[in-house]
C-alpha positions, 0 to 999 in steps of 0.5 A, a space after each residue: 812626835 805623832 800630831 796630837 791635832 793641836 792645830 796651828 799657833 796663834 790666838 785662840 778663838 773661844 767658841 761660845 756654849 749654848 745657854 743654860 736655857 738651850 741646853 735644858 731646851 735640847 735635853 727636854 726635847 731629846 727626852 721627849 722624842 725617846 719617850 714618843 719613840 717608846 710610847 710607839 712601840 708600847 702602843 703596838 704591844 698594848 692594843 695587841 694584849 687588849 685585843 686578845 684579852 677582849 676575845 679571851 685569848 690571851 694564852 696565845 698572845 702570852 705564850 707566843 711572846 714568852 716563846 719569842 722572848 726566850 729564843 731572842 735572849 737565849 740565842 742572842 746571848 749565846 751568839 754574843 757570847 761565842 764571838 765576844 769570847 773569840 774576840 777576847 781571846 784573839 786579843 789575850 793571845 796578841 803577841 808581845 812585840 811586832 815586827 816593825 814592818 811597813 805592814 805593822 806601822 800601817 796597822 799601828 794607827 788603828 790599834 792607836 785609834 781604837 785603843 781607848 774604846 776597846 771595850 765599847 767596840 767589843 760591846 758594839 760588835 757582840 750587841 749587833 751580832 746578838 740583836 741580829 741572831 736574837 731576832 733571827 731566832 725569834 721568828 723560829 718560834 713555830 719550829 721550837 714548839 713544834 720540837 718541844 711539843 711534838 706527839 708521835 704520828 704511830 707512822 714510820 718512814 720505809 727507809 730509815 724506820 724512824 716515826 714521822 714526828 722525826 721529820 716533821 718536828 725534830 729535824 726542822 729544829 735540828 737543822 736550825 741549831 746546826 745553821 745557827 752554829 754555822 752562823 756563829 762559827 763563821 762569825 767567830 772566826 772571821 772576828 778572830 782573824 781580823 783581831 789577830 791581823 790587827 794585833 799581828 798574829 797573822 802576817 800577810 806581807 811581814 817577814 817571818 812566820 805568816 801566824 803565831 803559834 797562838 793564833 794558829 791554834 785559835 783558828 785551827 780550834 774554829 775551823 775544827 768546830 766548822 768542820 765538825 759541824 759540817 760532819 754533823 750536816 751530812 749526817 743530818 742530810 741522810 734523814 733529809 733525803 727521805 723529805 728532799 724535793 727534786 724534779 722527777 718526770 714521772 711525777 714532776 715534783 718529787 719528795 723522797 729518796 729515789 734509786 740514786 739517792 738509796 744507792 749513791 747519796 746515802 752511802 756518800 753522805 755516810 762516807 763524807 761524815 766520816 771524812 768530816 769527823 777525822 779532818 775535824 780532829 786534825 784541825 783540833 790536833 793543831 793545838 799540839 802540833 802548831 802546824 796546818 799541814 795535816 788539816 790542810 791536806 785533810 780538808 783538801 781530801 774532804 773537798 775533793 771526796 764531796 766532789 768525786 763521792 758526792 757528786 760524780 759517783 751519784 751522777 755515774 749510777 744515774 747515767 749508767 745504772 738507772 737511765 737504761 732500765 729506769 722504770 724497774 729502778 725506780 718502781 720500788 721508790 715509786 711505790 713508797 711515794 704513792 703510798 706515802 702522798 696518798 696518806 698524807 693527803 687523806 686520799 688513801 681510802 678513796 672508793 674507785 669503781 669503773 663506770 661505762 659513762 654510756 647508757 644504751 638503753 631506750 628506757 625513757 620513762 625510767 631514766 626520766 624517773 631516775 632523773 628526778 631523784 638522783 640529784 637536786 639540780 642546783 639552777 641558782 649559780 652563787 657565782 653568777 646570782 650576786 648582782 641579782 641579790 644586789 639589785 632586789 635585796 640591797 635595800 640600800 646603797 651602803 650595803 653589799 653582798 659578796 661577789 660569789 655567794 655561798 650554799 648551805 642547807 635549810 628546811 623547806 616548807 615540807 621540812 626537808 633539807 633543801 640547797 640553799 643560796 645565801 649571802 649576808 648584807 654586809 656594810 659597804 662605806 663606799 655607798 654611805 651618802 656623806 663620807 666623814 669620819 664619824 659617819 665612816 666609824 661611828 654612824 654606819 657601823 654594821 650590815 643587816 640580815 642575811 638573805 637566802 634563795 631556793 638553789 633548785 628553783 626560781 620564783 614563778 610569781 616574780 616579776 622580772 621572771 627568772 628572779 631567785 625564789 627568796 626564802 629569806 628577805 627583806 630589811 629586816 629580813 624575814 622567812 616565807 611560807 617556803 622556808 626560811 633561816 629562823 629567827 635570828 639577830 640581824 646585826 652583822 658587826 663582823 663580816 668578810 667585807 668589814 675591813 674597817 674598825 667601828 667605834 660603838 656603844 658610846 654617846 654616838 648612836 648607829 643607824 639601824 633598823 626595825 620592822 617600821 624602818 630606820 632607827 638609831 641603836 647603840 651596841 650591846 655587845 661585849 666584844 671590841 676593847 673599851 676606850 674609856 680608858 685614856 690611855 687606851 685612847 691614846 694607844 689606839 690614837 697612835 696605832 691606828 694613826 688617827 688623833 681624833 680618837 684621843 680627843 673626839 667628843 663622840 667617844 665616852 663611857 661605854 665606848 668600844 673599838 671594834 677592829 680585825 673584823 673579818 672571819 678569817 683574820 680573827 681566827 688567824 690571830 688567835 690561831 697563828 698555827 693553823 692555815 685558813 680556808 679561803 672561804 668563810 660561810 654564814 650559817 644561822 645557828 641558835 639565833 645568831 649568824 655564825 661565820 664558819 670557817 675551816 681550818 688546817 693543819 699542815 706540815 712539810 716533813 712527811 717523808 716520800 710525799 709529794 709536796 704541792 702549793 696550796 695557793 696553786 692547787 686552790 685557785 679556780 675560776 671563782 678565785 677573786 677578792 671575795 673567794 681568796 685561795 689559802 697561803 699562796 706560796 705555802 708548800 706542804 706535803 700533809 694537811 688535815 682539815 683538823 679545826 672547824 672555827 666559828 665567828 659570831 657576826 654580832 660580838 665576834 666571838 671565836 671558838 675553835 673546835 676539834 674535828 680531826 681528833 687523831 691528827 697529831 699535828 693538832 695534838 702537837 699544837 694543843 700541848 703548846 697552846 692548851 685550852 685554845 681548842 674545844 673538843 669535838 663533842 662541844 659541837 652542837 647538833 644545830 651547828 653540825 648541821 651546817 658544817 661541810 667538807 671544805 672546798 680548798 681541802 677537796 681542790 687540793 685532793 683532787 690536784 693529787 688525784 690527777 696523778 695519784 689515783 694510779 696505785 701500780 708503780 709501772 702504770 704511775 711512771 708511764 703517766 699513761 693514765 694521767 688526769 687533768 682538771 678541766 678548764 671551766 668552760 663557762 668562763 674565758 680565763 681558762 682557769 680550773 673549773 670549781 668544785 660544786 655543792 649539790 646534793 646527789 646520790 652516787 651509783 652505790 648510794 640509796 639516797 642523796 647527799 650533800 657532795 662536792 663534785 668535779 670532773 677530770 679529763 685525760 691529760 691532754 684530751 677534751 673527753 671526760 676521764 673520771 667523776 669525782 664526789 665526796 660526802 659533804 655532809 658533816 652529819 653523815 657516817 661516810 662524811 669525807 668518803 672520796 668516790 671515784 667513777 673512772 669512765 671506760 667509754 668516750 663520754 664528751 667532757 665538760 668543755 665539749 659539751 659546752 661546745 655542743 650546746 653553743 652550736 645548738 641552733 635554738 641556743 643561736 636563735 636565743 642569743 640573737 634575740 638577746 643582743 636585739 634587746 641589748 643583753 647578754 647571755 651568762 652561763 651559769 655551773 655545769 652540773 655533771 651528775 652520774 645517771 644510769 651508767 650515763 652522765 647528765 649535764 645541766 647548765 642554767 643559762 642567764 640573761 643580763 641586760 635590757 630593762 634589767 641589768 642583772 642575771 635572771 635564769 631564763 633557760 637551762 641546757 641539758 645533755 645526756 649521751 647524744 641528745 642535747 636540748 635548751 629549753 625554758 625550764 629544767 622539767 621541759 629540758 629533761 622531758 625532751 632529752 629523755 624523748 618526752 615532749 611536754 611543748 603544746 602543739 602549735 594552735 590552729 594546726 588542724 592537728 597537723 604541725 608545720 614541717 620543721 624549718 630544716 626542711 629548707 634546704 638553705 637552713 640544712 646546708 647551713 646546719 651541715 656546715 655547723 656540724 662539720 665546723 663543730 667536728 673540726 674544733 673537736 679535732 683541734 682540741 684533741 691534737 698533741 699539742 692542742 692546735 688552738 689556732 685551728 679551733 678558732 678558726 672552726 668556731 669563726 666558721 661555726 658561728 657563720 654557719 649558724 648566722 646563715 641558718 638563722 637568717 634563712 629560717 627567718 626568711 622562710 618564716 616571713 614568706 610563709 606568713 606573706 602567703 597566708 596574709 595574701 590569701 584571698 578571704 574566699 578562697 579560704 571561706 570556699 575551702 571551708 564550705 567545700 570541707 563542710 559539703 563533703 
């Protein structure tokens, strides 16, 4: 008899049971623990619902939630049902008697152990796999909504002639269904095999047949389902070739079919589909034949075919047909890739023109006049000047400006638009005099005002000189006679740096300002969630992990909690189907500060269009904690700036406006979330004045245009005309040069237009290869038009111009003088402007340190053709570079200027050495690969030569001054009287 667990004989020891009071206490604690867990789950759900409702976007929350719940239950139940039925069926098909082998005797113990709990085991297993499958399916809510609401693109792929919507919306959903089918089949097969083995339907070591007829039929059907799904996978793989990514030396990242795909993989997938379908039928036939002989042979044939047809044959085609003449074989497919990529990224309508890049005329007057009208040169660099805003306009330590300011357009004193650098004065909790919970969340709740400065000039009356010419300043801010942003509500409760929650509108007053200074205020906006309800207070106390929210006396009638306060975060939450631009920028619209946020619709299912990683394409030298990049690892091959969003800085209201009304992806999401996006006609004229072309989309497009400006497949394959985005010469990190907003005129334009600009250099070379400009003014009829100037001459690129400027003796003297005052030089944006067949480079130079430890504009470098100058003002620099000197003659020279110091032989020799070192540096950069060691040595030689020249010049000046001081007075007087007498 089996041991029933009675234990040894002897007197039984009665174990005392807990008292009734203890049992009641334990049950109460258990119930309270369960209720606490449920309330924590409820708190997250409830606070989310309240937040969406406060913004009037509850439909987004409910649609998303219903979709997730529906997918969770449907696919969870399907998975649980599939696995549960197969477990039940395997148990039902168990043999009535099992052979008394050692294998079966050892299994008897397990069968007896689970016999009393069979139903519970079945429920536990099915519930577990159902929960896992449901959770996985709930994460596919975007794919489901795209599939069920998909709108046609009206464009067909060149291989299968299916609408692009099939690849963007349908194929991802079919692949999910296929992967779910595979998972359900494999889990059912494993579960059924274990049950058959446990109950003797499958035998490993027992004598006789290895499987009963029932087990054979059951498992064969499951294997047949698996192989049938594999046949479906082969069929879908045919279409997947149109969006497949691969490496191709001509492009690097390739998407779509190539020659080997169309002529080897595509027929191979069709053949494998047929073989898999036949193999599945053979597995199903075991229900009648009760033998695995034919199915196993068929399965082996399928595996062998997959190796030979799906692997070896394409390799042979690639080796012996493609490689000997790859350019000719791949040309038709490269052409398809070029056309699809240009269309998917909106660069197919780019206007490309050849441009000499050199002006050989000597018409200085005409060039000087043209320079005045070609562009409004922005000398105030928003990435440099932030510390100056901070120093001059911070007003209080608990305020701050972003490290990179923004460029916008506002009316000047003459009523015309002028490029303006703007920044919002936001709250900085680290600057609060005394940190505590009340101060952090009740007293200091908002920033105050927007500060603006002219982008093209500094303040001529400022002390210290070189300060920005503020058109909106002070606390509270007010406009100057030179312009301003108008009257507006200045409190900033929502901003890029505002990432903490605040509780406003209740008994505790907030710090605020008026014309006469500090005052207290109470928030009057309708944003946020009311905390007057004790349930809400408890929910937020749990959600934020702050118990004081529940019982603090600072919270009472009218109290509201504000959170999710950055513009990017608010737009992302109300429109989770959008990809958000990395830079929200402020504008005063209708008397309110509005954060303007550009948003994109994307897909990675556009056939033949090459994919790009958004985060990599949008990173540049200005990417930092404030100027972030979009979705770092988000790979896409289609993008549209389909939505313009605004966030009110006072009440947090989010508005989504349709911008690209033709975008099928946007139309699909509008069907899924009706009423969330307002039509383009609702954009007011005042808001339209501040809308601009987004930087991140521009950077994605310029990255693609380094290769896809070429439309000839032969030239594209050779890569002979490939470009690269140059490194920013004003930063040492080696990151890409950022694009610049600038009002300028391209050669084919009649007047200046607010534009985004960038430069290209030939791949592996430092000279200028092309210039790109895009019309960024939303009111312009040419908005979004890309203009490319392909440089046909050898023109210096940004790195070369920067090196030439660094080698200028005046720069060396300026740097030396700065260091003497414990100051440093800081270069601003190196602007490039096409001018009369040439390129005009303009770079503001700032000094930082000494008595003013913040950047001040001190010099301007200008380069045009072979002329490079370094002057105090832009006007002087332009005059000098175009042959007109505006410098006064030295006093007391009798009309004869002193000879230049370069006449000094030592100085001349040092300058010649400097020129030779500079040329050595350029030669090192032009080598393939670039010789950075030689470049470093040349830079050291250049620096040493300039130091020798400066020392020799100073010595010569000192000697001349000494001679003047030692000259006898009588000789000087005599000379004068001699002249008079003569």
